[in-house]
C-alpha positions as CSV (number, residue, x, y, z in Angstrom):
1,X,-1.0,15.8,-22.7
2,X,0.3,12.3,-21.9
3,X,-1.3,10.2,-19.2
4,X,0.7,7.8,-17.0
5,X,-0.6,5.6,-14.2
6,X,0.8,4.4,-10.9
7,X,-0.3,1.1,-9.4
8,X,0.3,0.3,-5.7
9,X,-0.5,-3.2,-4.5
10,X,-0.4,-3.2,-0.7
11,X,-1.1,-6.0,1.8
12,X,-4.9,-5.5,1.6
13,X,-5.8,-3.5,-1.5
14,X,-4.8,-2.1,-4.9
15,X,-4.7,1.6,-5.6
16,X,-4.4,3.2,-9.0
17,X,-3.7,6.9,-9.9
18,X,-3.7,8.3,-13.4
19,X,-1.8,11.6,-13.8
20,X,-1.1,14.2,-16.4
21,X,2.6,14.2,-17.1
22,X,2.6,18.0,-17.9
23,X,1.1,19.2,-14.7
24,X,1.2,16.2,-12.4
25,X,-2.5,16.6,-11.7
26,X,-4.4,13.5,-10.7
27,X,-7.0,12.8,-13.4
28,X,-8.5,9.6,-12.2
29,X,-8.1,7.2,-9.3
30,X,-9.5,4.0,-8.0
31,X,-8.9,1.4,-5.4
32,X,-10.2,-2.1,-4.6
33,X,-9.6,-4.6,-1.8
34,X,-7.9,-7.9,-2.5
35,X,-10.6,-10.6,-2.8
36,X,-10.4,-13.3,-0.2
37,X,-9.6,-16.6,-1.9
38,X,-11.6,-19.8,-1.4
39,X,-10.3,-21.8,1.5
40,X,-7.2,-23.5,0.1
41,X,-5.5,-24.2,3.4
42,X,-3.9,-20.8,3.3
43,X,-2.4,-19.6,6.6
44,X,-2.1,-16.0,7.8
45,X,0.7,-14.4,5.8
46,X,0.0,-16.4,2.7
47,X,-2.0,-15.6,-0.4
48,X,-2.6,-16.6,-4.0
49,X,-0.9,-14.0,-6.2
50,X,-3.8,-14.1,-8.6
51,X,-5.9,-12.1,-6.1
52,X,-3.7,-9.1,-6.8
53,X,-4.8,-9.2,-10.4
54,X,-8.4,-9.5,-9.5
55,X,-8.0,-6.4,-7.3
56,X,-6.2,-4.6,-10.1
57,X,-9.0,-5.3,-12.4
58,X,-11.6,-4.0,-9.9
59,X,-9.6,-0.9,-9.2
60,X,-9.2,-0.1,-12.9
61,X,-12.9,-0.5,-13.6
62,X,-14.8,2.1,-15.5
63,X,-12.0,2.9,-18.0
64,X,-9.6,4.3,-15.4
65,X,-6.6,3.2,-17.5
66,X,-8.0,4.4,-20.8
67,X,-5.4,6.5,-22.7
68,X,-2.6,5.6,-20.3
69,X,0.8,5.4,-22.1
70,X,3.0,4.1,-19.2
71,X,2.6,2.3,-15.9
72,X,4.7,2.1,-12.8
73,X,4.2,-0.5,-10.1
74,X,4.9,-0.5,-6.4
75,X,4.0,-3.2,-4.0
76,X,4.5,-4.6,-0.5
77,X,8.1,-5.5,0.2
78,X,9.8,-8.7,1.4
79,X,7.4,-11.2,-0.1
80,X,8.4,-14.6,-1.6
81,X,6.9,-16.0,-4.8
82,X,8.6,-19.2,-5.6
83,X,8.5,-20.5,-9.2
84,X,9.8,-23.8,-10.6
85,X,12.1,-24.2,-13.6
86,X,9.0,-23.8,-15.9
87,X,7.7,-20.6,-14.3
88,X,4.9,-22.4,-12.4
89,X,4.0,-21.3,-8.9
90,X,5.3,-23.9,-6.4
91,X,3.2,-22.8,-3.4
92,X,1.1,-19.8,-2.3
93,X,3.1,-16.6,-1.9
94,X,4.5,-15.8,1.5
95,X,4.0,-12.2,2.5
96,X,6.2,-9.9,4.6
97,X,3.9,-10.3,7.7
98,X,4.1,-14.1,7.8
99,X,4.9,-15.0,11.5
100,X,6.6,-18.3,11.0
101,X,10.1,-17.2,9.9
102,X,11.3,-15.7,13.2
103,X,13.3,-18.8,14.2
104,X,14.7,-19.0,10.7
105,X,16.0,-15.4,10.9
106,X,17.7,-16.2,14.2
107,X,19.4,-19.3,12.7
108,X,20.6,-17.3,9.7
109,X,22.0,-14.6,12.0
110,X,24.2,-17.2,13.8
111,X,25.1,-19.1,10.6
112,X,26.9,-16.1,9.1
113,X,28.6,-14.9,12.4
114,X,26.3,-12.4,13.9
115,X,25.0,-8.8,13.2
116,X,28.4,-7.4,12.2
117,X,28.9,-10.0,9.5
118,X,25.4,-9.4,8.0
119,X,25.7,-5.6,8.0
120,X,29.0,-5.9,6.2
121,X,27.5,-8.3,3.7
122,X,24.1,-6.6,2.9
123,X,24.0,-3.5,5.1
124,X,21.3,-4.9,7.4
125,X,20.5,-7.7,9.8
126,X,17.8,-9.8,8.2
127,X,14.6,-9.7,10.3
128,X,11.8,-12.3,10.0
129,X,10.1,-10.1,7.3
130,X,13.1,-10.5,4.9
131,X,12.7,-12.8,1.9
132,X,15.9,-14.7,2.9
133,X,14.3,-15.7,6.2
134,X,11.4,-17.2,4.3
135,X,13.7,-19.2,2.2
136,X,15.3,-20.6,5.3
137,X,11.9,-21.5,6.7
138,X,10.9,-23.2,3.5
139,X,14.1,-25.3,3.4
140,X,13.4,-26.4,7.0
141,X,9.7,-27.1,7.0
142,X,8.8,-27.7,3.3
143,X,11.9,-29.4,1.9
144,X,10.1,-30.8,-1.1
145,X,8.8,-27.4,-2.2
146,X,12.3,-25.9,-1.4
147,X,13.9,-28.3,-3.9
148,X,11.4,-27.4,-6.6
149,X,11.9,-23.6,-6.3
150,X,14.2,-22.5,-9.1
151,X,13.6,-18.7,-9.0
152,X,12.0,-16.2,-6.6
153,X,10.1,-13.0,-7.4
154,X,8.9,-10.2,-5.1
155,X,5.3,-9.0,-5.4
156,X,6.2,-6.0,-7.4
157,X,8.4,-8.2,-9.7
158,X,5.6,-10.6,-10.3
159,X,3.1,-7.9,-11.2
160,X,5.5,-6.4,-13.7
161,X,6.1,-9.8,-15.2
162,X,2.3,-10.3,-15.6
163,X,1.8,-6.9,-17.2
164,X,4.6,-7.6,-19.7
165,X,3.0,-10.9,-20.7
166,X,5.3,-13.4,-18.9
167,X,8.6,-12.7,-20.8
168,X,11.6,-14.9,-20.3
169,X,13.4,-12.0,-18.6
170,X,12.4,-11.2,-15.1
171,X,13.2,-7.8,-13.6
172,X,13.2,-6.0,-10.3
173,X,14.7,-2.7,-9.1
174,X,17.5,-1.9,-6.6
175,X,15.0,-0.6,-3.9
176,X,12.9,-3.7,-3.7
177,X,15.9,-6.0,-4.2
178,X,17.6,-4.4,-1.1
179,X,14.9,-5.9,1.1
180,X,15.5,-9.5,0.1
181,X,18.6,-10.1,2.3
182,X,20.6,-11.5,-0.6
183,X,21.2,-8.3,-2.7
184,X,23.7,-5.9,-1.3
185,X,23.1,-2.1,-1.7
186,X,26.8,-1.8,-0.7
187,X,28.1,-3.6,-3.8
188,X,25.0,-3.5,-6.0
189,X,25.2,-7.3,-6.6
190,X,23.4,-10.5,-5.6
191,X,24.9,-12.7,-2.9
192,X,24.2,-16.2,-4.2
193,X,26.3,-17.6,-1.3
194,X,23.6,-16.2,1.1
195,X,20.8,-17.8,-1.0
196,X,22.6,-21.1,-0.8
197,X,23.1,-20.6,3.0
198,X,19.3,-20.2,3.4
199,X,17.8,-22.5,0.8
200,X,20.5,-25.0,0.1
201,X,21.0,-24.2,-3.6
202,X,21.3,-21.2,-5.9
203,X,18.4,-19.5,-7.6
204,X,17.6,-17.7,-10.8
205,X,17.1,-14.1,-9.7
206,X,15.6,-11.2,-11.6
207,X,17.7,-8.5,-13.3
208,X,18.1,-5.4,-11.1
209,X,17.2,-2.3,-13.1
210,X,18.5,1.2,-12.6
211,X,16.2,4.1,-11.7
212,X,15.6,5.3,-15.3
213,X,15.7,1.8,-16.9
214,X,12.3,0.5,-18.1
215,X,11.3,-3.1,-17.5
216,X,10.0,-3.3,-21.1
217,X,7.2,-2.6,-23.4
218,X,4.0,-4.6,-23.8
219,X,3.3,-6.0,-27.3
220,X,0.9,-3.0,-27.7
221,X,3.8,-0.5,-26.9
222,X,2.8,0.4,-23.4
223,X,5.9,1.3,-21.3
224,X,6.3,-0.5,-18.0
225,X,8.8,1.2,-15.7
226,X,11.2,-0.6,-13.3
227,X,8.8,0.0,-10.4
228,X,9.9,-0.3,-6.7
229,X,8.9,-1.3,-3.2
230,X,6.3,0.6,-1.1
231,X,8.7,2.6,1.1
232,X,10.9,3.6,-1.9
233,X,7.8,4.7,-3.8
234,X,6.7,6.9,-0.8
235,X,10.1,8.6,-0.7
236,X,10.0,9.1,-4.5
237,X,6.4,10.5,-4.3
238,X,7.3,12.9,-1.6
239,X,10.3,14.2,-3.5
240,X,12.7,13.5,-0.7
241,X,16.2,15.0,-1.0
242,X,19.3,14.5,1.2
243,X,18.4,16.1,4.5
244,X,14.8,14.9,4.4
245,X,13.5,12.1,6.7
246,X,10.1,10.3,6.9
247,X,8.4,9.3,10.1
248,X,5.5,6.9,9.4
249,X,3.4,6.3,12.5
250,X,1.5,3.1,12.0
251,X,1.0,0.7,14.9
252,X,4.7,0.5,14.7
253,X,7.0,3.2,13.5
254,X,9.1,3.4,10.4
255,X,11.8,6.1,10.1
256,X,13.9,6.5,7.0
257,X,16.0,9.2,5.3
258,X,17.7,9.8,2.0
259,X,21.4,9.4,2.0
260,X,24.1,9.5,-0.7
261,X,25.8,6.2,0.4
262,X,25.0,3.0,2.0
263,X,25.1,2.9,5.8
264,X,26.8,0.0,7.6
265,X,25.8,-0.1,11.2
266,X,27.5,-3.0,13.0
267,X,24.8,-2.9,15.8
268,X,22.2,-3.8,13.2
269,X,19.8,-1.0,14.4
270,X,20.0,0.7,11.0
271,X,18.9,-1.3,7.9
272,X,20.5,0.1,4.7
273,X,18.1,0.0,1.7
274,X,18.5,1.4,-1.7
275,X,15.9,4.0,-3.0
276,X,14.3,4.4,-6.4
277,X,16.4,7.4,-7.4
278,X,19.9,6.0,-7.3
279,X,20.6,7.0,-3.7
280,X,20.2,5.1,-0.4
281,X,17.4,4.9,2.2
282,X,18.8,4.0,5.7
283,X,15.9,2.9,7.9
284,X,15.1,2.4,11.5
285,X,12.0,0.7,13.0
286,X,10.3,1.0,16.3
287,X,7.7,-1.4,17.7
288,X,5.7,1.3,19.6
289,X,4.0,4.1,17.7
290,X,0.3,4.6,17.2
291,X,-0.4,1.5,19.3
292,X,0.8,3.5,22.4
293,X,-1.9,6.2,21.6
294,X,-4.6,3.6,21.0
295,X,-3.9,1.8,24.2
296,X,-3.9,5.0,26.2
297,X,-7.1,6.1,24.5
298,X,-8.8,2.8,25.4
299,X,-7.6,3.2,29.0
300,X,-9.2,6.7,29.1
301,X,-12.4,5.5,27.4
302,X,-12.0,7.6,24.2
303,X,-10.5,7.3,20.7
304,X,-7.5,8.8,19.0
305,X,-9.2,12.1,18.3
306,X,-10.5,12.3,21.9
307,X,-7.0,11.6,23.1
308,X,-5.6,14.4,21.0
309,X,-8.1,16.8,22.4
310,X,-7.2,15.8,25.9
311,X,-3.5,16.2,25.3
312,X,-3.9,19.7,23.9
313,X,-5.5,20.7,27.2
314,X,-2.3,19.8,29.0
315,X,1.0,21.6,29.0
316,X,4.4,20.5,27.5
317,X,6.0,18.0,29.9
318,X,2.6,16.7,31.0
319,X,3.1,18.2,34.5
320,X,6.0,15.8,35.2
321,X,4.2,12.7,34.1
322,X,6.5,10.5,31.9
323,X,5.4,7.5,29.9
324,X,8.1,5.1,28.7
325,X,6.3,3.6,25.8
326,X,7.9,0.1,25.5
327,X,4.5,-1.6,25.7
328,X,5.6,-4.5,23.4
329,X,9.3,-4.5,24.1
330,X,11.3,-2.3,21.7
331,X,13.4,-2.8,18.6
332,X,15.2,0.6,18.7
333,X,16.8,0.4,21.2
334,X,17.1,-3.4,21.2
335,X,15.0,-4.2,24.3
336,X,12.8,-7.1,23.2
337,X,11.7,-8.0,26.7
338,X,11.2,-4.5,28.1
339,X,7.9,-3.1,29.4
340,X,6.4,0.3,29.6
341,X,6.5,2.5,32.8
342,X,4.6,5.5,34.0
343,X,6.6,7.8,36.4
344,X,6.3,11.2,37.9
345,X,2.9,10.5,39.5
346,X,1.7,13.3,41.7
347,X,-1.8,14.2,42.8
348,X,-2.0,17.2,40.5
349,X,-0.6,15.2,37.5
350,X,-3.1,12.4,37.7
351,X,-5.6,13.7,35.2
352,X,-6.7,12.4,31.8
353,X,-5.3,15.4,30.1
354,X,-1.8,14.9,31.5
355,X,-1.8,11.2,30.8
356,X,-2.9,11.8,27.2
357,X,-0.1,14.3,26.8
358,X,2.4,11.9,28.4
359,X,1.4,9.2,25.9
360,X,1.9,11.6,22.9
361,X,5.3,12.8,24.2
362,X,6.5,9.3,25.1
363,X,5.7,8.0,21.6
364,X,7.4,11.0,19.9
365,X,10.5,10.9,22.2
366,X,10.9,7.2,21.3
367,X,10.7,8.3,17.6
368,X,13.2,11.1,18.3
369,X,15.6,8.5,19.7
370,X,15.3,6.6,16.4
371,X,16.1,9.8,14.4
372,X,19.2,10.2,16.6
373,X,20.3,6.6,15.7
374,X,20.3,7.7,12.0
375,X,22.2,10.9,12.8
376,X,24.8,8.9,14.7
377,X,25.5,7.1,11.3
378,X,26.2,10.4,9.6
379,X,22.7,10.8,8.1
380,X,21.7,14.5,8.0
381,X,18.2,15.3,9.0
382,X,16.9,18.9,8.4
383,X,13.2,18.2,7.8
384,X,10.8,15.5,8.8
385,X,7.7,14.4,6.8
386,X,5.1,13.0,9.2
387,X,2.9,10.3,7.8
388,X,0.2,7.9,9.1
389,X,-3.1,8.4,10.9
390,X,-1.4,9.2,14.2
391,X,0.8,11.8,12.5
392,X,-2.3,13.8,11.5
393,X,-3.6,14.2,15.0
394,X,-3.4,17.9,16.1
395,X,-1.6,17.0,19.4
396,X,1.1,15.1,17.5
397,X,1.5,17.8,15.0
398,X,1.8,20.4,17.8
399,X,4.5,18.5,19.8
400,X,6.6,16.9,17.0
401,X,8.6,20.0,16.0
402,X,9.6,20.7,19.6
403,X,10.8,17.1,20.2
404,X,12.4,16.4,16.8
405,X,14.2,19.8,16.7
406,X,13.5,20.3,13.0
407,X,10.6,21.6,10.8
408,X,7.9,19.0,10.4
409,X,5.7,18.7,7.3
410,X,2.4,16.8,7.3
411,X,1.4,16.2,3.6
412,X,-2.2,17.1,3.0
413,X,-4.6,14.3,2.3
414,X,-6.0,14.3,-1.2
415,X,-9.8,14.7,-1.0
416,X,-11.7,11.6,-1.9
417,X,-13.4,11.6,-5.3
418,X,-16.5,9.5,-5.6
419,X,-16.4,6.7,-8.1
420,X,-19.1,6.4,-10.8
421,X,-21.5,3.7,-9.9
422,X,-24.0,1.7,-11.9
423,X,-27.5,3.2,-11.7
424,X,-28.9,0.2,-10.0
425,X,-26.7,0.7,-7.0
426,X,-27.8,4.3,-6.3
427,X,-31.3,3.3,-5.2
428,X,-33.9,5.8,-4.4
429,X,-31.4,8.5,-3.6
430,X,-30.8,8.5,-7.4
431,X,-27.9,11.0,-8.1
432,X,-24.4,11.8,-6.9
433,X,-22.8,15.0,-8.0
434,X,-19.4,15.6,-9.6
435,X,-16.1,14.9,-7.9
436,X,-16.1,15.9,-4.2
437,X,-19.6,17.2,-3.9
438,X,-21.4,14.1,-2.8
439,X,-25.1,14.0,-2.8
440,X,-25.7,17.7,-2.8
441,X,-25.1,18.1,-6.5
442,X,-22.6,20.1,-8.6
443,X,-20.2,22.6,-7.2
444,X,-21.6,25.5,-9.1
445,X,-25.1,24.8,-7.6
446,X,-26.9,24.8,-10.9
447,X,-27.9,21.1,-10.7
448,X,-29.0,19.6,-7.4
449,X,-30.8,16.6,-6.2
450,X,-33.7,17.1,-3.9
451,X,-33.8,14.8,-0.9
452,X,-36.9,12.7,-1.0
453,X,-38.5,9.6,0.5
454,X,-36.1,6.6,0.6
455,X,-33.0,8.9,0.3
456,X,-29.9,6.9,1.1
457,X,-27.5,9.8,1.3
458,X,-28.1,11.2,4.7
459,X,-27.0,14.7,5.5
460,X,-27.4,16.2,2.0
461,X,-29.3,19.5,2.0
462,X,-32.6,19.4,0.3
463,X,-33.4,21.8,-2.5
464,X,-36.8,23.5,-1.9
465,X,-39.4,22.5,-4.5
466,X,-41.0,25.0,-6.7
467,X,-44.8,24.9,-7.1
468,X,-45.9,22.8,-10.0
469,X,-46.3,19.2,-11.1
470,X,-43.4,16.9,-10.5
471,X,-42.5,13.5,-9.1
472,X,-42.9,12.9,-5.4
473,X,-39.8,14.1,-3.5
474,X,-38.7,16.3,-6.3
475,X,-36.5,15.5,-9.3
476,X,-33.4,16.7,-11.0
477,X,-33.7,20.4,-12.0
478,X,-31.7,21.4,-15.0
479,X,-31.9,25.0,-16.4
480,X,-35.3,25.5,-14.8
481,X,-36.7,22.1,-15.8
482,X,-37.4,19.1,-13.7
483,X,-36.3,15.6,-14.7
484,X,-38.2,12.5,-13.5
485,X,-36.6,10.8,-10.5
486,X,-36.3,7.5,-12.5
487,X,-34.0,9.1,-15.1
488,X,-31.8,10.7,-12.5
489,X,-29.7,7.6,-11.8
490,X,-28.7,7.3,-15.4
491,X,-27.3,10.8,-15.6
492,X,-24.1,12.5,-14.5
493,X,-23.8,16.0,-13.3
494,X,-21.2,17.8,-15.5
495,X,-20.8,21.5,-15.9
496,X,-24.2,22.3,-14.5
497,X,-26.1,20.1,-17.0
498,X,-27.5,16.7,-16.6
499,X,-26.1,14.4,-19.2
500,X,-26.7,10.7,-19.8
501,X,-23.8,8.6,-18.8
502,X,-21.7,7.0,-21.5
503,X,-22.5,3.4,-21.9
504,X,-19.8,1.3,-20.1
505,X,-16.8,0.3,-22.1
506,X,-17.3,-3.0,-23.8
507,X,-16.0,-5.8,-21.5
508,X,-13.7,-7.2,-24.0
509,X,-10.7,-7.6,-21.8
510,X,-10.0,-9.2,-18.4
511,X,-7.2,-9.7,-16.0
512,X,-5.3,-13.0,-16.5
513,X,-2.7,-15.0,-14.7
514,X,-1.4,-18.5,-14.4
515,X,-3.2,-20.6,-11.7
516,X,-0.9,-21.5,-8.8
517,X,-0.9,-25.1,-10.0
518,X,-1.0,-24.5,-13.8
519,X,1.8,-23.7,-16.2
520,X,2.3,-20.0,-16.9
521,X,1.1,-18.9,-20.4
522,X,3.6,-17.5,-22.9
523,X,3.5,-14.4,-25.0
524,X,0.8,-11.9,-24.5
525,X,1.3,-8.6,-22.7
526,X,-1.2,-6.3,-21.2
527,X,-3.8,-7.1,-23.8
528,X,-3.5,-10.8,-23.0
529,X,-3.6,-10.1,-19.3
530,X,-6.7,-8.1,-19.6
531,X,-8.1,-10.0,-22.6
532,X,-10.9,-12.4,-22.4
533,X,-11.0,-13.3,-26.1
534,X,-9.5,-16.8,-25.7
535,X,-11.4,-19.9,-24.7
536,X,-14.8,-20.4,-23.3
537,X,-16.5,-18.6,-20.5
538,X,-16.8,-20.4,-17.2
539,X,-17.9,-19.6,-13.7
540,X,-15.7,-19.6,-10.6
541,X,-16.4,-18.5,-7.1
542,X,-14.2,-16.1,-5.2
543,X,-15.0,-14.7,-1.8
544,X,-14.9,-10.9,-1.7
545,X,-15.3,-8.6,1.2
546,X,-19.0,-7.6,1.5
547,X,-20.1,-10.3,-1.0
548,X,-20.9,-13.8,-0.1
549,X,-19.4,-16.2,-2.6
550,X,-20.2,-13.8,-5.4
551,X,-19.4,-15.4,-8.7
552,X,-16.5,-13.8,-10.6
553,X,-16.4,-13.8,-14.3
554,X,-13.4,-15.9,-15.6
555,X,-12.2,-17.4,-18.9
556,X,-10.6,-20.8,-19.0
557,X,-8.1,-21.6,-21.7
558,X,-5.0,-23.9,-21.7
559,X,-4.7,-23.7,-17.9
560,X,-5.0,-19.9,-17.9
561,X,-7.5,-18.5,-15.3
562,X,-8.5,-15.0,-16.1
563,X,-10.4,-12.7,-13.8
564,X,-12.5,-9.6,-13.5
565,X,-12.2,-7.1,-16.3
566,X,-10.6,-3.7,-16.7
567,X,-12.7,-2.2,-19.5
568,X,-11.2,0.7,-21.4
569,X,-7.6,-0.3,-21.5
């Protein structure tokens, strides 16, 4: 059995999943939020890339990556990490959600001749989220930094570069590159003329890898795949084929489908991306999705689940009540200054149930219009995968097949598996059971924790005490014996027997990365990135959610700042 791991670095957190290559079963998983950097004058939409490595180290704690032979990385798209000629970070990374590049995107649109010229060049009209819009903003408002920038990496590119130990060769994949605005999925080549149009000079850009082409091996022999962007990774993970589409209902909506060739839509409504399998991923976005449901729920004094219950007590068509859901304008269709409307008001229709149903149907009809935009470009849609918190609501799942006109699949949520915690953090409750059983004990019922005074795990059923001596509140019963409460926290429930936890892996490795103002180290690989064997130990403070200026262990050596440790890699 071989073990491989997938790492996803999103806007707010890092998730890691280790899988068996033979069966595809998830063996281990972990996640951790990105720590909040000390105040460095960072604006919304900016960050220090090093926090991604801190988060990666936290997510991989407890030996999660032990025995892994290959790693694939996905990350948020459209970011901009500018490096100078020596590989040093010029300024904090600018993320996809930075709000300042709207004007820059509009200027770029006019500079090339409008939407038709851009779609012919790269298959899309660059929005403010695109990397090329950030380059234009940088040239206009930070000209000194713009002149220093010699190369640009995306978040996924930068993480792969770190894991490989800062090699001279930088890599990306066709999926993530297609979201930059200067790589064309139509021709499969960079457009340095567009880079110069935005920044004023050409850049060194990473090599674009094919779907089965690895980024390289670490000095220890660990394979690092090409990786990809987050939407492309979602399509790959769902196993999408031509004829499949994804509808992701976040606050806004994202609709994309697998297609055999690049789509060129002169109107600019469809953005043509490449996927991670060698095909293409035409995409349409809407501004109004789950936010429509949240706003309606707030108006009715309930939450999303309550709104769903109300909608299910109405009938299809909401008794004639129609909600046009353009609450924040709309991108598809292009109506940026539109407003929502509520029509069909009759005395018998003015009930919370019908309004809730009208909100669900209005949101889904807007999404169905976006699917029709893809169909108009020759994209076949025979099945829809429904994602997002709003997509799991019963009312949405009930109405979507009728309005989309195709079968709808809602992927099941993987049940959460509790992470092992140090004994000192379990407190008086003492013991958590094996994966998925929580405080009640093992699935087979042979080993259970009795609820007692000071129990922190509310809701766990208590196990009746047998007569006889024992600690107050019970203990851990194993094969008819009772263990003292104090030893419970140091044991793990496994196969119906209480066993002492293995001692934690020696903290001999830690995540490392170049400081934003320091030169990037050379050589290394994963072992250097997660190694703390160099230099002396220092203390540095990093703000983390839920911890107030908690000190993070770091190692300082030749300008290298290393962070929290994996353990077990």
